C-alpha positions as CSV (number, residue, x, y, z in Angstrom):
1,M,36.5,82.3,187.8
2,C,37.3,85.9,188.8
3,D,36.0,88.3,186.1
4,T,38.0,91.2,187.7
5,A,37.2,93.9,185.2
6,N,33.5,93.2,185.4
7,N,33.5,93.1,189.3
8,R,32.1,89.6,189.5
9,V,33.0,85.9,190.1
10,L,31.4,83.3,187.8
11,Y,30.7,79.7,188.7
12,Y,30.9,77.1,185.9
13,P,29.6,73.6,186.8
14,A,32.0,70.8,186.0
15,G,32.2,70.1,182.3
16,S,30.2,73.2,181.3
17,T,31.3,76.2,179.3
18,T,28.4,78.2,180.5
19,A,28.4,79.9,183.9
20,S,25.4,79.2,186.1
21,V,25.9,81.5,189.1
22,V,27.4,85.0,189.3
23,Y,28.7,86.5,192.6
24,G,29.0,90.2,193.1
25,Q,26.2,91.6,190.8
26,G,23.1,91.5,193.0
27,S,21.4,89.1,195.3
28,S,19.8,86.8,192.7
29,G,23.1,85.2,191.6
30,T,21.8,85.1,188.0
31,N,22.4,88.7,186.9
32,F,25.0,88.1,184.1
33,A,25.0,91.7,182.9
34,V,28.5,93.0,182.2
35,G,29.2,96.1,184.2
36,A,30.4,97.5,187.4
37,V,27.6,97.2,189.9
38,N,29.9,98.6,192.6
39,A,31.8,101.2,190.6
40,G,31.7,104.4,192.6
41,G,29.1,102.9,195.0
42,S,29.4,101.6,198.5
43,A,30.4,98.0,199.2
44,S,27.7,95.7,200.2
45,S,27.2,91.9,200.8
46,T,26.2,91.4,197.2
47,T,28.7,93.6,195.4
48,L,32.4,93.2,194.4
49,S,35.0,95.6,193.2
50,G,37.9,94.0,191.3
51,P,37.9,90.5,192.7
52,A,41.4,89.2,192.5
53,A,41.2,85.6,193.7
54,A,38.6,83.0,194.7
55,V,39.0,79.7,196.4
56,L,36.5,76.9,197.5
57,D,36.8,75.0,200.7
58,A,35.8,71.3,201.1
59,H,32.3,72.3,202.1
60,G,31.6,74.4,199.0
61,N,32.0,77.7,200.7
62,L,33.6,80.4,198.4
63,Y,36.2,82.9,199.6
64,V,36.8,85.9,197.5
65,A,39.6,88.5,197.7
66,D,37.6,91.6,197.0
67,Y,40.7,93.8,196.1
68,G,38.8,97.0,195.3
69,N,36.9,96.9,198.6
70,N,39.9,96.0,200.7
71,R,38.3,92.8,202.1
72,V,37.9,89.1,201.9
73,L,34.4,87.7,201.6
74,L,32.8,84.4,202.4
75,Y,29.9,83.1,200.4
76,P,28.4,80.1,202.2
77,A,27.7,77.1,200.0
78,G,24.7,77.9,197.8
79,A,24.5,81.6,198.8
80,V,25.2,84.7,196.7
81,T,25.2,87.0,199.7
82,A,28.5,87.2,201.5
83,T,29.7,87.9,205.0
84,I,33.0,89.8,205.5
85,V,35.7,87.5,206.7
86,T,38.3,90.2,207.2
87,S,38.6,93.8,205.9
88,Q,40.5,97.0,205.9
89,H,40.0,97.5,209.6
90,I,42.9,95.0,210.3
91,L,45.4,97.2,208.4
92,I,45.6,100.8,207.2
93,S,45.4,99.6,203.6
94,F,44.5,96.1,202.8
95,Y,44.8,94.7,199.2
96,P,44.2,91.0,199.1
97,V,45.4,89.5,195.8
98,A,45.7,85.8,196.4
99,L,44.1,83.2,198.6
100,A,44.9,79.6,199.6
101,L,43.3,77.1,202.1
102,D,45.0,74.3,203.9
103,S,43.4,71.0,204.9
104,A,42.2,72.5,208.2
105,N,40.5,75.4,206.4
106,H,43.0,78.0,207.6
107,L,43.0,80.8,205.0
108,F,46.2,82.3,203.7
109,I,45.9,85.8,202.2
110,A,48.6,87.6,200.2
111,D,48.4,91.3,200.8
112,S,50.5,93.0,198.1
113,S,50.2,96.5,199.5
114,N,51.5,95.7,203.0
115,N,54.0,93.1,201.9
116,Y,52.4,90.5,204.1
117,V,50.9,87.0,203.9
118,L,48.3,86.6,206.6
119,L,47.0,83.5,208.2
120,L,43.4,83.6,209.2
121,P,42.5,80.6,211.4
122,A,39.4,78.5,210.3
123,G,36.3,80.4,211.5
124,G,38.3,83.4,212.6
125,S,37.9,87.1,211.7
126,Y,41.3,88.4,212.6
127,P,44.7,87.0,211.3
128,S,46.7,85.1,213.9
129,T,50.0,85.1,212.0
130,E,51.7,87.6,209.7
131,Y,54.3,86.1,207.4
132,E,56.2,89.3,207.0
133,H,60.0,89.0,207.3
134,A,61.5,85.8,206.1
135,S,64.7,85.0,207.9
136,F,66.7,82.2,206.2
137,S,70.2,81.6,204.8
138,G,70.8,81.4,201.1
139,A,68.7,84.4,200.0
140,V,70.3,86.9,197.8
141,G,69.9,90.5,198.8
142,V,66.7,90.9,200.7
143,S,65.0,89.2,203.7
144,Y,61.5,90.6,203.4
145,Y,58.6,90.2,201.0
146,K,58.0,92.8,198.4
147,S,54.5,92.6,196.8
148,P,53.6,89.0,197.4
149,W,51.3,88.1,194.6
150,G,50.5,84.4,195.1
151,V,50.1,81.7,197.8
152,V,49.8,78.0,197.5
153,V,49.5,75.3,200.2
154,D,50.9,71.9,199.5
155,S,49.4,68.6,200.8
156,A,51.8,68.6,203.7
157,G,50.8,72.1,204.8
158,G,53.9,73.8,203.4
159,L,53.3,77.3,202.0
160,Y,54.7,78.7,198.8
161,I,54.7,82.5,198.4
162,S,55.2,84.2,195.1
163,D,57.4,87.2,196.2
164,S,57.0,89.1,192.9
165,G,58.9,92.3,194.0
166,N,62.0,90.2,194.7
167,N,61.6,87.8,191.7
168,R,61.5,84.7,193.8
169,V,59.3,82.0,195.4
170,L,59.7,81.3,199.1
171,F,58.8,78.0,200.8
172,I,57.7,78.0,204.4
173,P,57.3,74.5,206.0
174,A,54.2,73.6,207.9
175,G,54.2,74.9,211.5
176,S,56.8,77.6,210.8
177,N,56.6,81.2,209.8
178,A,60.2,81.4,208.5
179,A,61.1,80.4,204.9
180,S,63.5,77.5,204.6
181,R,64.0,77.6,200.8
182,V,64.2,80.2,198.1
183,I,63.4,79.5,194.5
184,G,64.5,81.8,191.7
185,Q,67.6,83.4,193.1
186,F,71.2,82.1,192.9
């Protein structure tokens, strides 16, 4: 669970109401103190600033959208020290707000500031695809994303994008980078 205001991600074992691991507040993974470890400081492999989303892959690796530090981090299974998956160096400003993984461990990143959804191939450090301009018939008004705020991958590999600035959800079929359906506009 992202505890955004406290700059941390908490892990709750199945069936428990008590967190057992904390990410983003030191290297021990058990520092549950509330507070901003990274507020005004420099980003490190054990700190977070405003984590916006977290997703686990099939191997127990944790990906975190570290919004305030303009990066996506990977915490290998069982570790509380992260490696940078991708960061601000890929774009002038990078604000990851949502993450989704497909069955091949390709990571989809919604970047609200740049109006992109990025595809990071499994094991990659640089996006291979930018879902930027949706070209499809049936859309009312605009043909671009405006502040995408969520991404979900279905079991067939189709991508749903919450295009919050345009008050709609777009569907992109697997293997395509163009939307084929729009939900929420008439």
